[in-house]
N, C-alpha and C positions, 0 to 999 in steps of 0.2 A: 274287271271292268276297264276295258283297253281305248276309254273315251279317247284318251290322249295321246295314242299309238301316231308317232309319223310328226308328233308337234315338238316345237324346242320353244320354251318360256324363257325369257331373260328377267333375272327380277333387279330392281332398281330402286334407290332410295330409301328408305326407313319403312319396315313394316309396321302396324301397330298391332294386327291381328292374330300373329304369328311369326317365329323368327324365320331367316332363310332356310335354316336347317329345314324346319318343319314345314316349310311351304316345298322345299324341293323335294322331301320323301313323299310328298300327297301327291305331285308331280310322277314322280319315277314311279307311285306304284298304280299308278293310271295310265301308264305305258308310255309316257313322254318325258323329255330330256331338258336336263336346267342346265344352261350355259351361260358361261360368265361374259362373254360379249356379244353384240347386236351384231349379226352379218344377214346378209341377204336371203338366209335360209331361217330367220329365227319367224317364228308362226307368231307369239304374243312378245309384248314387254310390260311387265306387270310394275307398275309405277307407284310407290310408295311416298311420304311425304321427302321435299329435299332431293326430288329425283335431280340427275344434271345429264353430264355427257349423253349416257347410255339413251337416257330418254328422246335427247335431241338426233342423237342419230335413228334414233325408232325411228321419228317425225321425216326425217329428211328422207329415209327409206321408203317412208311410205308403210309402216307397219303398225298394224293394230296395234294403241297402247289403252290397257284393261287399269283400272282401279282397281285396289283390295278387295273392293265390296263385287267388284264385276267378276273378278278371279274366283272369288267363294262362291257366286250362283252360278260358274261353271262348277264345280267340284259339289254342287246339292244334287 
């Protein structure tokens, strides 16, 4: 399953449903890439609680921001 092929995700804030490592693993298993910083090449930002500057940068660049639940829905 390569549904995330060519997509780059940035994780920010505190995730409650899984660790960052688990989320990164899921992204990579589906062909995507997890990045530590937001850029114009970022496809989605997954925002947990207390998301900070990465969330602000994503909003400024017009990058779609997903909640953890929305991210989980993409995995199903």
